[in-house]
C-alpha positions in Angstrom: 113.1 82.5 101.0 111.8 85.3 98.9 109.8 84.7 95.8 108.9 88.2 94.6 109.2 87.1 90.9 106.8 84.2 91.4 104.3 86.5 93.2 104.6 89.0 90.4 104.0 86.3 87.8 100.8 85.1 89.6 99.5 88.6 89.8 100.3 89.3 86.1 98.4 86.1 85.2 95.5 87.2 87.2 95.4 90.6 85.7 95.4 89.2 82.2 92.6 86.6 82.6 91.4 86.4 86.2 91.6 82.9 87.6 91.3 81.2 84.2 94.0 78.4 84.1 94.9 78.7 87.8 95.1 75.5 89.8 93.3 75.6 93.2 96.6 75.8 95.1 97.7 78.8 93.0 94.5 80.6 93.8 95.0 80.0 97.5 98.7 81.0 97.1 97.8 84.3 95.5 95.3 85.0 98.3 98.0 84.3 100.9 100.4 86.8 99.3 98.0 89.5 100.3 98.1 88.3 103.9 101.8 87.2 104.3 104.4 89.5 102.9 107.7 88.5 101.3 108.0 84.8 101.9 107.1 81.5 100.1 103.5 80.6 100.7 103.1 77.7 98.2 103.5 75.1 100.9 101.0 76.8 103.2 98.5 77.0 100.3 98.8 73.3 99.7 98.6 72.6 103.4 95.3 74.5 103.6 93.9 72.5 100.7 95.1 69.2 102.1 93.4 69.9 105.4 90.1 71.4 104.2 89.8 69.8 100.7 88.5 72.9 98.8 88.8 76.7 98.5 85.2 77.0 99.7 85.9 74.9 102.8 88.9 77.1 103.5 86.7 80.2 103.4 84.1 78.5 105.7 86.7 77.3 108.3 86.8 79.0 111.6 89.8 81.1 112.8 90.8 78.2 115.2 90.7 75.7 112.3 92.7 77.9 110.0 95.4 78.6 112.6 95.8 74.9 113.2 97.6 74.8 109.9 101.3 75.3 110.2 102.3 78.8 109.1 98.9 80.3 109.3 98.7 82.8 112.1 95.9 85.0 113.5 96.5 87.8 111.1 96.4 85.5 108.1 93.3 83.8 109.3 91.6 87.2 109.8 92.8 88.2 106.3 91.2 85.1 104.8 87.9 85.8 106.5 88.0 89.5 105.3 88.6 88.4 101.7 85.7 86.0 101.8 83.4 88.5 103.5 84.2 91.1 100.9 83.5 88.8 98.0 80.3 87.6 99.6 79.2 91.2 100.3 79.7 92.1 96.7 77.6 89.1 95.5 75.0 89.8 98.1 74.6 93.5 97.3 74.4 92.8 93.5 71.6 90.3 94.1 69.8 92.5 96.5 70.0 95.7 94.5 69.4 94.7 90.9 68.1 91.1 90.6 64.7 89.6 90.5 64.5 86.7 93.0 62.7 84.4 90.5 64.3 81.1 91.0 65.7 78.9 93.8 69.3 79.0 92.4 69.5 82.7 92.9 68.0 82.4 96.4 70.5 79.7 97.4 73.4 81.9 96.0 72.1 84.8 98.1 71.8 82.9 101.3 75.0 81.0 100.9 76.6 84.5 100.9 74.7 85.5 104.1 74.5 82.3 106.2 76.9 79.6 105.1 79.7 80.6 107.5 77.6 81.3 110.5 78.3 79.2 113.6 74.9 79.6 115.2 71.5 79.0 113.6 69.9 82.2 112.1 66.5 82.8 110.5 65.9 85.5 107.9 63.0 86.7 105.8 63.1 88.5 102.5 60.2 90.7 101.5 59.4 91.2 97.8 56.9 93.0 95.6 54.6 91.4 93.1 57.4 91.4 90.5 59.7 89.5 93.0 62.0 92.5 93.4 63.5 92.8 96.8 62.0 95.7 98.8 64.4 98.3 100.1 66.1 97.0 103.2 64.0 93.9 102.5 66.0 91.2 104.2 65.4 91.1 107.9 67.1 88.9 110.5 64.2 88.0 112.7 65.7 85.3 114.9 69.2 84.4 116.0 69.6 81.2 118.0 72.3 79.5 119.9 74.0 76.4 118.5 71.6 74.5 116.3 68.2 75.9 117.5 66.4 79.1 116.7 62.9 80.5 117.7 60.7 81.6 114.9 57.6 83.7 115.4 55.1 83.7 112.4 53.2 86.7 113.8 56.4 88.8 113.7 57.2 87.7 110.2 53.7 88.6 108.8 53.5 91.9 110.7 56.7 93.0 109.0 55.3 92.0 105.7 52.2 94.1 106.2 54.3 97.1 107.4 56.5 96.9 104.4 53.7 96.4 101.9 55.2 93.1 100.7 53.2 90.7 98.5 55.6 87.8 98.9 58.1 86.4 101.5 61.0 84.1 101.3 62.2 82.3 104.3 65.8 81.2 104.9 67.8 79.7 107.8 71.0 77.8 108.2 72.0 74.5 109.7 75.5 75.1 111.2 75.6 71.5 112.2 74.8 68.7 109.8 73.2 68.8 106.4 70.6 71.1 104.9 67.7 68.6 104.9 64.7 70.1 106.8 63.8 68.7 110.2 60.2 67.8 111.1 60.1 71.1 113.0 61.3 73.0 109.9 58.4 71.6 108.0 55.9 72.4 110.7 57.0 76.0 111.0 56.9 76.4 107.2 53.4 75.1 107.0 52.3 77.4 109.8 53.8 80.5 108.2 52.4 79.6 104.8 48.9 79.2 106.3 49.1 82.6 108.0 50.5 84.2 104.9 47.7 82.8 102.7 45.1 84.3 105.0 46.7 87.7 104.4 47.0 87.2 100.6 50.8 87.1 100.9 52.7 84.4 98.9 55.3 82.2 100.5 57.7 81.8 97.6 60.3 79.5 99.1 62.1 78.4 102.2 65.9 78.0 101.8 68.1 76.0 104.2 71.8 76.4 104.0 74.5 74.3 105.6 78.3 74.5 105.3 78.2 71.8 102.5 74.8 71.9 100.8 71.5 73.6 100.5 67.8 72.8 100.3 64.8 74.5 98.6 61.3 73.7 99.8 59.9 74.9 96.4 62.3 72.7 94.4 61.2 69.7 96.5 57.5 70.4 96.1 57.0 71.4 99.7 55.8 75.0 98.9 52.7 75.3 96.7 
């Protein structure tokens, strides 16, 4: 069944005021119209929300999980991932290029964009100047693990800081399995890096942990001084 009129009305509403006044299923429906031409996608939008519970969870779902929903094929799943990646890339670039990384909320927003949908544990470091501006090409992926483990090398982190002339560093990694609370090993590694950074007069500003459902800031919990 074709619903070109309904699609046009959704697009006109969006053009007038963005997503203001849209129900969640209408937002997902509008997104699906970009991936699935000339057919009714309302039922598929509602099925996605019923299965995953929220728009964010749909975006964070794997291709296999998405295609388990009736009517969602490979091309549509890839389309959803492309749309999410584009929106996150825009957010990430805006933060990297113009913003001052001066509070944990901004840091969490940045690393949600970079790490929330990763299926393996990754460790990244941001290098900033004395005004907390991100240095050019200042986020480095220093470790990439398998599953839920990653190797971290403090010497490598601090060497890159010295090479780039950074006066501050921000650590971030993800927990692809489980919640964002730090493990005992996370706390040990953070203390080691902070001690080494202090010896070089480099400030450890924060350590952010991202999971698929929540986040954790060492600074906000008093674990970085």
